[in-house]
N, C-alpha and C positions, 0 to 999 in steps of 0.2 A: 520429570527430571529436566532441569534447564541445562542443556548441553552447551558448554563453553567453546566448543569447536565451531568455527564458521562453516556455514553450509550453503550450497546453491539449491538445496532441495527442501525449502520450507513451504508451508501452505497456510494461508489465511483465508478463511471462508467468511464472506461478507453477504449479509442478507440485503438484497435490493428491494426496497419498499415499493418502488414503482412497478416492477414486474412480478413481485412476490416470488423471486427466485434467489437461490444461494449461488454465489459465484466464488469459486476457489482460485485465488491468485497464488501462483508459484513464484517464490522470490528468493533472493539471496540475503544472507544475514548482513544488515547494515553495520558499518563501523562506527565507533565512537566519534571519529572526525566527521562523518556524514551527519550524525545526529547534531553535533555542535554547529556545523555549517548550516543545516536546515533551520535550526532555532535562531541563529544569528541573522540569516537572510530574512526569515519571517518577521522577526522583531523590527528589522530595518524597514521592511515593506509596510508593515502595519503602522508603525509610529511615524515614519518620515514621509512616505509616499502616499499611503492610504489609497492605493490603487488596486481594487479588487480583481481586475483583469490580470494584472501582473502577479498577484498572489496565486490565482488559480494556475496560471502558466508555470509558475515556479514549482508548485506542488506536482504538476504533471511531469515536469522535467526530472524531479527527484524520483517519481514513480517509475519513469522510463528506465532509470539507471538500476532500479531494484527488481522490478517485476520481470520475470523470465518466461512466463507463460500463464495459461489458464487451464484449470482442470478440464479434462475431456468431457464434452457434453454440456458445458456451462455457457458456451457462446454459440450464437447462430447468426446467420445472415440470410435474409429472404426465405425464412422458414427452414433452412438447412443448417445442420450442425457444422461448425468450422473448428479446425484444430490450430493450435499455436506451435505445434511440433513439426519442423520441416521433415520432409520425407513421407509424411502421412498423406493419403489421397485427398483429404478435406482440408489440407493446410492452406492458410492464407498468409502471405508475407506481410500484408497490411493490417494484421489483427490488432496491433497496438494502436495504430492511428485510428482505426474504427472504434476501439474501446475508448480512446481519449476523446473522440468527437461525440460519441453517443452515450458513453458511460463514465464521463469525467467525475461524477459524484462517487462512483465506486473507487476510482483511483485516488481521489481526494481523501476519502475515509481511510483507505489503506495507509497513505502517507501520514495523515494525522495520527493514526494509531501506532505505526511502526517507528516513526521519527519524532513524533510530538510528545505531549505530556500524558498520553493515554497508553503508553507501551508497558506500563507496570501498574498494578493495582494493589493496595494494601488489603489483605484478606483477614489478617489477624494482628491485633496489637496487644501486647502484654506490658503492663506497667509494673515495674519492679521498684521496690522501696530503695531509697538511697542508703548506701552503706556508710556508716560513720567510722 
């Protein structure tokens, strides 16, 4: 069921091909205005500036506004699990910066999926005859 109520408790699991692990990103529901702004900014960057560094930075900025955490056990640092939830013993306040620095491809895929053209997929199409 597609719930029309906005939520801060969504989860998208992305398979990282580099480490062969699945990473669950906890995120809030984006607004239509955010989707429009993202597409507008991306079109401007791609068509006018053609600056790949700025494109990646923009995707990471949008991701930072939406991603609220990572599923427990999916992130580690120096061989130890870290948490994105404050108050937990293994919490790291810099988890997002670490993820953006070393897992930007994960955040880019998230933003492209949630705000880009891949957020919906046609799974069934029925052609009906025109009625005269």
